[in-house]
N, C-alpha and C positions, 0 to 999 in steps of 0.2 A: 852402316857399320853392322856387320854380321858377326856373330860369335861362333867360335869353333865348337864342335860337338865331339868331345872325347869320351871319357868314361860314361857308360850308361848304367842305370840302376840295375843291380843284381836282382834276379827273379825272386830270390829269397826275401828281399826287402819290400816286395810289392804284395800287399795283402790280397787274398782271394776276393774279399768284399769289394775292394776298389776295382779290381778287374771285372768282377761281375756287374757292378753298377755301370761301368763304362760300356761293356758289351751290350747290356740291355738298352742303353740310350742309343748307341751306334746302330743297333738293329732297327730302331725306330726311324733314325735319320737316313741310313743307307742300307736298306733291306737286301739289296742285290750285291753287296760287297762281302769280301772275306772279313768277317767281324773279328775273328781272333787276331788276324794280322793287323787290322786297323786299330784295335785296342792296344796292341803292342806298340804301334807307331805313336799313338797319342801319349802313352807313358814315356817312351823314349824322347819325344819332343819336349814334354813339360818337365821332365826330370833328367836332363842331360848333365854333362860336366860333373859327374860324381854326386849329384844330388840324389836324395831318396825321399819318397813320400812318407808321411806319418804311417805308423802301423794301424792306427785307428782314426776314423773320421772325427774331425772336430764337431762336437755335438751342438745342436742349436741351443742358444742361451743368450743372456743379456750382458755378456762380458766384453763384447767387441766395442762397446760405447758406454758413455755415462752422461750424467747431467753436466759434466765439465766440457763436453764436446760441442764445438761449433765450428763452422767452416766459413772461409771467405772465398768467393769465386772471382778470379781475375785472369786477364791475359798476362803473359810474361812481360809485355812491354806497355802495360797501362801506365806505369810510372817510369819516366826516363830522365836522364840528365845530359845526354849528348856527349858524355865523357866515358862512362863505364858501361859494361855489358848490362842490358836491361834486367837480366836475371839477378845480377849483383845488386842493382838498384832496388828491385823488388824485395830481395832478401833484407836489405837495409830498412826499407819501408816497413816490412813486417816486424822486424825486430824493434824498431823505434816506436811504432804506434799500436801494434797488435799483440806483441809477445806477452804472454801471461794472461791474455784475454781470449784470443782465438786459438784453438788447438790444431786446426787443420786448414789446408789451403788447396783449392782446386785450381791448378794452372791449366787454363784452356789450351787446346792443341799447341804444343811447342815444337812441332816438327816442320820441316820445309813444306810449303803449300803453295797453291796458286789462287785460291778464292775462298769465299764463304767463311771469312774470319778464321781460317786455319783448318776448317773441316773438309778440305780438299787436299789430302796429304799426298806428297810426291815420294817421301822416303820415311818409312816407319822406324828405321833403325838409327836415325840421326836427329840431333837437336838442331833447330833452325839456327844457323850461324849468326843471324842477326840478333839472336837473343842470348846465346851463350853456348854451353856444352853440357855433357852429362855430369861433369863434376859440379856444375852450378845447380843442377837438379838434385844431385845427391846431398849437397849442403843444405838446401831447403828441407829435404826429406828428413834430415837429422833433427831439425828443430820443430817441424810441424808434420802432422799426419798428412801425407801427400796424396791427392787424387789426380789421376790422369785420364785422358780420353782414349778409349780403344775405338777408333773410328772404323767400324767393321762392315758397314753396309756398302761403302763405295770408296774409290780412290780417285785421285786427280787424273784427268785425261792426259796430263803431261808427265805422269809418273813413268818410271822404267817399266813397271808391270804392263801398263796399257800400250806403251811404245812397242814392247816385245809382242804383245797380242796383235797389234796392227801389222807386224812383220811376220806373223805366223810362227813365232818361236815357242817351242815347248819350254816349260809347262804352262806358260802364260796364255797360250792359244786356247786354253780351256778355263781361264780364270774369270771370264766376264759373262754376265747374263745377256742372252740374245733372245729376240722375239721377231715376229713378222708383223708388218703393218696390217696383214690380213687376219691376225689373231684377234679373238674377242677379248679386248682389254677394258671393256666398259665398266666392269665391276671394280677395277683397281682403285684403291683409296689413294688420293694424291694430297701431299702437303703443299704443292706448288701449282702454278697455272701454265707452265710451259709444256710443250709436247713431250710425251713420255719417252719415245724412242729417238735415237740419234743415228743417222745413217753414216756408216764408215766403210772404207775400202780395205780389204785384206787380201793376201795371196789366194784365198779361197773364194774371193769375189765380194760382192756387196753384202754387208751385214748390218743389222739394226741392233744397237746395244741399248740396254735399259738404263735410264737416267732418272731416278726418283726425284732427286733434289735440284739438279741443274745439269746442263750438257757438259759441264766441266767435271762433274762427279759421276763416274761410271760405276754402276752397281756390280759387285763381284758375285760369283756364282757359288754359293755354299753347297749346291748339290754335288759339287766336285770336292771330295774329302781333302784334296791337297790344299784347297783354300782354307778349310778349317785348321789344318795343321800349321799353315803359315801364320794364321792369327794366334794360334796357341804359342808359337815361338815369340811373337811380338808381346803377347801377354806375359810370358815368362821374363822377357827383357825388362818390361816395366817393373816387375816385382824385384828383379835383381838390382835395379837402380834405386830402390827405396820406396816405390809406390805401394801404398797399402789400401787404397780405394780405387777400384777400376770401374770407370763409367762406360757402360756399353751404349755408345752413341747410336741413335736411330735404329735400335735393335729390332723394333716391331716390324720393320720392312724387310728383314733379312732373307726370308725364303719366298721364292716366286713360284706360282703355279698358275698357268694360263686358265682363265675361266673363273678365278677366285678373286677375292679382294686383295690378295697378296699382302695382307697385314695380319699379324698375330696368328700365323698359321702354326699347326701343331709341331712342325719341324723346328720352327723358331724357338718355341718353348723348350723343346728337347735339347737344343744347342745351349740355351741358357742353363738348363739343368746339368749338362755335361761340364760346363765351365764352373758351376757351383761345386760339383764333385771334386774337381781339381783344386779349387780353393780350400775345400774342407780337408783335403789330404795334404795340403801344402804346409811346410814347417812354419812359414810366415803367416801372421794373422791378416788375411786379405778379405776385404769387404767388396762384394759385387753389387753394383748399383745400375739399375736399368733406366735408360732415358726413353720414356714412351709417352709422348705428348698426345694422348688419346683420351676419349671419354673415360669416366671414373671406373666403371666395371672392368673395362679392358686393361686399364692401368693396374688395378688391384690383382688381376690374374697373374702378374709377373712375380708375385710372392710364391705362386704355385702352392704346394702343400708343404711349406717351409723348406722347399728343395730347389727354389730358383733364386731370385735375387735376395740378397740380405736386406737391401733397401730399395725403395722406389721413391721417385719424386712425388710430392703431393701437388700434382699439376692443377687441380681444381682450386687450390687455395688462392693464387694470385688474382684471377678474375673475380672470384667471390668476395674477397677482401676489398678489392677496388670498388666493386659495386656497392658494398655496404657503406663504405666511407664517402662515396660520392652521392649516394641517395639518402643517407642517414637512416637506413633500415637494414638491420642484420637478419631479416627474416630468411632470406635464401641461404645465408651463411649458417644460420642456426639449424635449419632443416638438413642441410648437407652434413653438418658435423654430427647431428644426432644419429644420422644413418650410416656414418662411417664406422666400419668395424675396427676394433683395436688390432694393431699389428700382431701377427702370430709370434709365438716364442721363437727367438732367434732372428726376428725381422724388425725393421724400423722404417718409419716414414722419414724422408728428407724434406723438411719444410723450407720454402723459399717464397719470396714475394717479387723478385726481379732477377734477371740474369742477362747474359750477353745477347740472348734472343729477346723477342718481344714477349708480351703477356699473351699466352696462348688462349684462344677462345673456344677451341674444340672441347677442352675439358669442362667448359661451362654448359655444354649441350645437355638439355634436360634439367638443368639446375637453376638457370636464370631465364625468365620468360623473354622471348625474342624482342618484345617492345622495350623491356628493361635494358637488355643488352644494347639495343640501338641508342638508348639515352646515354649509356656509359660511353659508347663509341663516339657519339657526337660531342660529349663533354670533353673527352680526352683530346679530340681533334681541336677543340676550342682552346686547349692549353698547349698547342703546338705539336701534339702527337700525330702519328701517321698510322695507316692501316694497311696491312699486307693481306693479299687475297689468295685463295686456293681454288682449283677446279673441282667441281662436284660431278657425280656420275651422270647428271642430266645435261652436262655441257655448260652449266652456268658457273658463276664465280661467287664465292662466299667469303666473308671476313675470316681470316685464319689467325691473325694475331695483331695486337696493338703494339706499335713501336713508340716508346716514350720513356724518358727518364722518370722513375717512379716518384721522385720528389716533385717534379713538375706536374705529374698526374694528380698530385695532391694540392694543387694551387687553389682549389676551391671545390665546389660541389656542382650538382646539376643546375643549381641556381646561378652559377658563375663564380668568378674569383672572390676570395675573401682574405681575412687576416689570419687564418688558422692553419696555414700551410705546414709550419714546423710541428705543431701539436698533432695534426692529422697524420703526418708522416711518421712521427715517433709512435703514435698509436698503432699504425699498421705493423710496425716492426715488433712492438711489444706483444700484440696479439699472437703473431707468429711464434715468438719465443716461448709463449706459454703453452702451446699445443703439444700433444704427444708427438714425439719425433725429435730429430736432430735439426737444429736451425742452421741455415746457410744464408750468408749475406753477400750480395753482389757488392764488389768493391765500390761501385759508384753510388750505392745506397749508403754505405758507411761514410762516404765523403760528401754526400748531398750534392752530387754532380747534376747540373741542369741539362736540358736537351742540347745536343750538339748538332744543330741544323747545318752548320758549316761542314761538319764531317759527312753528313748525308749528301750534300751537294758535291763534295769532293769524291766520295766513294761511289756514289750512285746507287746506294742500297739503303732501304729504310732502317735496317738494324744498326747502322752506324750512328743513329741518333743517341744510342746509349752505350757507345764504345769510345768515349773520349780518351785521348792520351794526355796525361798530365806531365808537365815539366816538374821534376821533383822540387827544385828550388822555389818555383812559384807556389806549388802546393804547400810546402813547409811554411811559406809566408802566410798563406791563407789560414792554415791550421794554428799558427802562432797568434793570430788575431782572434781572441776568444769571443769577439762579438760577431764574427762572420758566421753565416749559416753553415758553412762547411765544418768549422770548429765546433759549433754547438751540436750539430748532428753527431759527429764522431765522439765527442765527449759524453753525450747522453746515452748513445747506444753502447759504447764500451762500458759505461757504468752499469747499465742494466744487464749486459751480458755477464759482467763480473758477479752481480748479485745472483743471477740465475744459476751460475756454475756452482754455487754453494748450497743449492737446495735439492735434497734428494727427491722432493716431490716433483721436480722437473726432469727426473730421469726419462730418457726417451720412451721407455716402456712403462712408466708409472701409470696407474689407473687414471682414466679420464671419463667424466660424465659431463654432458652439456646441461647448463642451467637454463631454466625458463624464466627469463627476466624481462620479457617484452622485446619488441622489435628495435628499440632504441639502444639496447645494451646487449653486448655479446659476452657470455660468461661460461666458464668451465670450472669444474672441480678436479684437481689432481691430487692423488695420494701416492706417497712413496711406496716402493716395493715391500718395505717392511712395515708399512702402515703407521710409521711414527710421525709423519708430517702430512698435513693437508694444506693445499694452497687453493684459494679461490681467485682465479684470474678473471677480472671483470673489466670491461672496456665500454666507455660511452662512445658510440659511433656518430654522435650528432654534435652540432655546434651550440647546443643548448645545455644548461646545467640540468642534470638529472639526479633524482633521489630514488633509492630503492629501499624497501624495508629490510632491516637487519634479519628479520625472520625469513627472508627469501633465501638465505644461505644458512648452512648448519654450523654456526659458531658454538661449538660444544662448551658447556660450562666447565670451569676448572682449568681451562687452557689459557695460555698467554698469547693473545692474538695481536698481530700488528701488520700494517701495510709495509711490505719489504721495500717498496719504492720510495716511500716518504718517511718511514720510521714512526708514523702515527699509530698509537695504540688503539685497538678496537675492543669494545666490551659488548657482552651479550645483552647488557641492559639498555644500550642505545637503541633508538627507534629507527634511525635512518642512516644510510651510507650515501654521502653526497659525492657526485662525480662531476667535475668541471668539464667543459667542452673537450671531448677527445681524451679525457683522463683515463688512465688505466690504473688499476689497483691489483697488487698481489698480496692478498690477505692470508697470512700463514700463521701457524701455531708454533713456529720455531724460528728464531732469528738466525742470521748467518753465523 
């Protein structure tokens, strides 16, 4: 579905600052092009149909999110009933179980696709007819802050774009990255183990196209500005349909240059900055989120100087949190958190513990000792989990991610299974909720969904282990049984999300300091932006009862302190704070 382009923005409505910013970025990306003409095309593309940019850029600040914000991550057909459109069923599920608690929803790629769980798109302008249509997307966007995926590194090999490329038809004959098997590609960073290049036949002869993720996912060539313009049209379509958070999928791999790593290149960052400029001048409040599953420092670079992503995933959190709870030591988690910088003004972390993908291991590089990581991997495998590999520059293979349902990863510790699965799992989510940033919950974490080994066998991919499809009637029956693990998990997590939403000390940008409470306890201090509320978020990461001195935290005299999670009053005269196995406490000086 393409939209007609009629009235274009009048030149008087376009500020010179906007034009100047675009020209500077475009000169960095495309130094050999007519920059004036290209800047004009960018503006026409993003502000067509009578739209006009803001006269002034939206300034960096903390107004795009608050402590009330949290997200659920889900596929459009995770919950089905066999009778209604899956997006209708999803809407009903969200309204019945999460309305008033969760404020945003990330619907994973809802376009027609051929593989990779939706990330091999065939048509960016249509909703997958098996899910619903654009009106269903709009309806969800009215009730929830909607996040969508801009899958911009690659398209399906069965897409119209690639079909036109194979036939040599313009403009698609210049839409895809090509290389030669004789090129030096040894430095290219790979997230997968397959061959990088795929041989294809075109009217111009044999060509080798670049396939970072799979041979069904062919990388587009952003060195051609027509590709950039096409994705800006798609970005604008998302916004027009109600999307307010745009996730730039696999953006780190966007720009290719033979002889380099082809990841995180300067042109990639410049393209993100260009998209940020467009968002800042858009009338709609759009948040730009980068998906860069890379080591910590590389990930942090996508904040830029407050001029790239509004938000980045906290990719190091899932493996570090898992390691802490499986080993009973928060040492690595503590060290990482102490060294993490606060998000810059106008930026935020997106915190998560599980997703439709596995638990990435690259973000743990340099943070967890190799032998400790091996212990975690073997433990998760013992709980039914799987391991996906990637190719390294020396031709070897290395663990890339753990594929497992998070609740099953919490079945026990490195010592084996035990009776603390529920408490350990709730602890993992509560720690995440307390951290600086916006919390995001994978739907299967909210539902306590176990490993789907049957799904793995059926789909033939490891990631299917955590992508179960629920029958809505069956799910409602399980959630109605208050003794079921599913009902207990959903009830306790939504209770805690509700408590969190009322605390200004949990604003995504509220001050945070890491507490020194020993390796068995993970603790942070949060303080609201106006300094009116302090919260001490403390978690026991072991299956033993732990006591810490009250003096280890600063309970100021004259304040009314209480544990928000239990209602228990805390006094400065007490000697100790007791933590049951995997218990979390949110000790605050102001009730809800």
